[in-house]
N, C-alpha and C positions, 0 to 999 in steps of 0.2 A: 503494499500500500503505499503510495508516494504521499508525503506530507508537502503542505505549502513551502516549507522551508527547504526540504530536498529540492523540489521542482525549481525554485528561485536560484538555488545554489548550482543546479545544472545549467539553468538558463544564462548564468553569468560566466561560464566557462568559454574563454576566448575562442576556441575552435568551434563550439556549437554556436555561440553567438554570431561569428562571421558567416557560418554556413547558412544559418537561418536569413540573415539579411542579404545574402547574395544569390541563393539558390532559387532556380524557377521552381522547384518542386514544392517550395514552402509559400509560394506568392498567393496561392488561392486562400490559405489559411489566414495569411497576413491581411489580405483584402477584405476577409469577413469581419475583422475587428477594426481596421483603419481605413477611414475615408479618404485615402489618397495622401499626397505629400503637399499639396498646394492649396490655397484658400480658394480658388475657382472650383476646383474639384469637390471640396467640402461643401461649399454653397450649393452646387448642384445636388449632392445627396441630401442636403437639409431641405432644399425646394421640393424634392421628390417625396420625402417624408412628410413635409406639410401637406401635399396633395392627398396623402393616405390619412390624413386626420391626426397626425402626431405634432406636438411641440418638439423643439430641438434646442440642445444646449451644445454650442460648439467649443471644442477644446484644442488649442494650438499646443501641441505636445511639447513638453520640455520641463526639466527640473534641475535642482542642484547646481545652478549657476554659480560660477566661481569668478567671474570676471564683471567689473562693472559695465562695460560696454556691452556685454552680451545681455545683460539684465535690461539695460536701455532699449537694446534692440528688440528684446522680446515684448516689452512695453509698448513700442511703436508698433510692432505686428499686431497686438491686441487692438489697438486703436484702430488701425487700418481695417481689421476685421470688423469691428463696430460699424465703421463707414460703409464697408462693402455690404453688410447686412442690411443696411438702410437703403443704399442704393438699389439693391436687388429686391427689396421689400421681402425679405425672407423672414418668416416668424421664427426667430432663433434668438437665444440669449447667448451668453457666453460663460465657459467655466475655466477657471484660472489657478495655477499653483504659486504660492508665495515664493518657493525657492526658485522658481524660474524668473522671479523678478528681484531676486538678489537677497533673500532673507538670510542666506549664509554669510552674506557680507555685512550684515546688521540689520536690526528692525527698521532703523531709519530709512535705509535704501529701499526695502520692500514697502515700507508705509508710503513713501513718497511717490513711488512708480504705481502703487495700487491707486492711490488717489487720483493720478493722472488717468489711468483707466475708468475709474469710477466716475470721473467728472465728464470724460467724453461718453460714457454710457448714459448718464443723466441728460445731457444735451441732446441725444439721440433717443430718448425715451426707451432706453433698454436696461437690461438687468445683468447682474454679474454674480455668479456663484464663485465664492472662495473655497478651493477644494482643501480637503485635509490630506496630510501626508504622514510620514512615519512618526511614531510617538515623540521623538527627540525634538520634533518642531511643533507639537501640539500646543503648548503653552504660548509660544510666541505667535503662531497663527491666529489663536483666539484673541490675543492681547491686541494685535494690530487691527483684527476685523472690528472689535468691540470699540476701539478708539475712534475708527472712521464711520461706523454705522450711524451715528446720530446725524452726521453731515450727509451721508450717502445711504439712505434707506432703500435705495434700488439695488440692495445686495443681500445675499444670504451665505450661509456658510454650512459645513458639513461635520457630522459627529459619526464615530465609529462605535458600533455596540460592542466590539470585542476588547476595548479598553476598560479597565476597572473605574477609571475616573469620569467617565461618560455622564453618569446621572448627575453628578454635580455641574458638569460643564453644560448640560441641557437646561437646568435650572437658572443658570447665568443667561442663557440666551433667550429662554422663556420670558425672563424679566426685563430683558432688552427689548423683546417685541420682534426679534429678528425671524427671518424665515431660515428653517434648518432642513437639510437633506439628511436622513438617516440612512446609514450604511452599515454593513457587517464590518468591512475592513479588509484590506488585500495585502498589507505588508507583513513581512515574516518579524514578529515581535516576540521578545523574551517573555517568559512565564511571570516575571515579577510585575508586568505592566498590562498584560493582556491575558484573557481567557485562553487556554490552549485547546479547549475541546468545543466542537461545534454546538453541543447541546447547550452549554453555558451561553455561547454566544448568541444563540437563537432565543433563548430564554430572556437575556437582557434585551435584545432587540424587541421582543414582544412587549415588555414593560415600558421601553422607552416610546415605542410607537404608540401605545395606547395614551401615554402622557402627552405626546405631541398632538394626537387628534383631540384631546380634551382641552388643550391650552394653546396649542401652536398657531401661528399666522401662516396660513396655506402651507402646511407641512407637506414635505416631499418624502414618500416612502420608496426608498432605492433598493430594490431587491428582486431576485428573480425565483425566490423560494415560494411556490404556489400556496403553501400552507399559511405562510405569514401574510400573503396578499389576501387570502380568503379571510383571515381573522381581521385584517384592516377594514375590509368591506364591511363585515358584520359588525364590527364595533363602531364604525363610522355610522352605520345604520341605526345602531341603538342610541347614540348620541343625537340621532336626528340631523347629522351633518351633511350638508348638500355636497354632490359629487364635485361641484365647481370651487369647493373649499379646501380641497387637498389634490394630491397628484401622486400618480406612480411614476417612478424614473427607472428607465432601464437601459442596458448598454447596447450600442450598435453592434448588430450581429449576433447577439445573444437571445435566445428563446423567442424568435420571431413570431411564432404562433401565439405565445403568451401576449406579446405586444399588440397583435391584431385583435386578439379577444378582448383585451381591456378597452381598446377603442370602440369596438362593436358594441360594448356594454354602456359605453357613454361615459366612461371615465378620462379625465384629463390624464394624458400619457406622454411623458417626454422621453426623448431618445438622445442619450449622451453620446455625441458624435466626435471622436477624436481624429485629428489629423496632423500632418506635419513630418519633417524629416526625423525628428528625434522620437521615433515612435517604439524603438525597442523595449524601454524600461515598462512602458504601458502594456506592451504585448506579452512580455514574461509574465506580469501579473495576470493576465488572462489564461496562460498556460497553468499558472499555479492553482487557479481556481477549478480547472477542469483538466485533470491528469491525462485523460484520453487524448487530448490534443497534444500534449508531450509525447506520448507513445506513437501518435502518428508521425511526428516530426523525427523522432529517435529511428522508427522504422525505416523511413525514407534515407535518413543518414547513413545507416548502416548497408543500405542497398546500393549505395554510390559505387 
């Protein structure tokens, strides 16, 4: 049985990584999860999803930026993306990582760059999701987000149910009135900060999801777990919560049948659509979530 940590370790092996990035045998799997490498291709995907009844969050992939000029370039790319969304009249918001905007260079760098993106989004009547990353960044991401939120309420952030600390973080965001996307978590985390077993992660997700539906500002339930989705539907109905007051969020290329079903049932359904040249870290996390994909890649690698 492959664990998330083992899959991520295999995915970071240089030979494996180089082969995946260059081999034609893996391109079909990559394209299932990544909507191309340039903004125009991503916008075309978003437009198609809109025509099928979906909302979209576009993510220009990149993280762990170590140079100031790269952080500024990423910031400019997101502002350009917001402008192109408006020009193309695509129904899409954006999702952004603070380490891409220079968080590892200091909170001030990330805060200033995020403020530029949020200002552009506000001027264009758009919305920004501030993604969560590994646990070593959780506190800084929340601090930067909470500092800017009063000035830019056109933003929301993400909480991960596998972290022990998340119930307290949720209360902080509920008191702030911010929108929250709840996910299980996709990074390899040590046992002293995150639940190591699926049952505990799911149990906490369920508790946090109920809290969000009770008190949240248009909460986003981001999971492909049909049991949790069904529970969300039932609990929201018990609360008398209209379907327009919350939404389900799912990943591009994952459980397309479920995505279509939710739209057909009248639920707000947003598809998280990643694109860009720096797609490999995101792709490796998708492998870790579904080991069958790794078996597919390894089988083709061994057949070379």
